[in-house]
C-alpha positions in Angstrom: 0.0 0.0 0.0 1.1 3.5 -0.8 1.9 5.9 2.1 -0.6 8.3 0.5 -3.4 5.7 0.9 -2.4 4.9 4.5 -2.1 8.5 5.6 -5.9 9.0 6.4 -5.9 5.8 8.5 -2.9 7.0 10.4 -4.3 10.4 11.1 -7.6 8.9 12.2 -5.8 6.7 14.7 -3.7 9.6 15.9 -6.9 11.6 16.5 -8.4 8.7 18.4 -5.2 8.5 20.5 -5.4 12.2 21.2 -9.0 11.8 22.3 -8.0 8.9 24.6 -5.2 11.0 26.0 -7.7 13.8 26.9 -10.1 11.3 28.4 -7.3 9.8 30.5 -6.3 13.3 31.7 -9.9 13.8 32.8 -9.8 10.4 34.6 -6.6 11.4 36.4 -8.2 14.7 37.4 -11.4 13.1 38.6 -9.6 10.5 40.6 -7.5 13.3 42.1 -10.5 15.2 43.2 -11.9 12.0 44.7 -8.7 11.7 46.8 -7.5 8.8 44.7 -4.0 9.8 43.7 -3.1 7.9 40.5 -0.4 9.0 38.2 -1.0 9.3 34.5 1.1 6.1 34.0 -0.9 4.2 36.4 -4.2 5.2 34.7 -2.8 4.4 31.3 -1.8 1.0 32.5 -5.3 0.5 33.9 -6.9 1.6 30.6 -4.5 -0.6 28.7 -5.5 -3.6 30.7 -9.2 -2.8 30.3 -8.7 -2.4 26.5 -6.9 -5.8 26.3 -9.7 -7.5 28.2 -12.3 -5.9 26.0 -10.7 -7.3 22.8 
């Protein structure tokens, strides 16, 4: 496949990743306000585990 053909797929995936990043930041903030101090890495690991289980 040509790079030109793949480019839209790649940008769509990048957009999805960006959205996920924003959601994860919100999760970190929300947990922080609940007094549950999780780092961004800890939340990303949690989300990663959930995504793997969902597949």
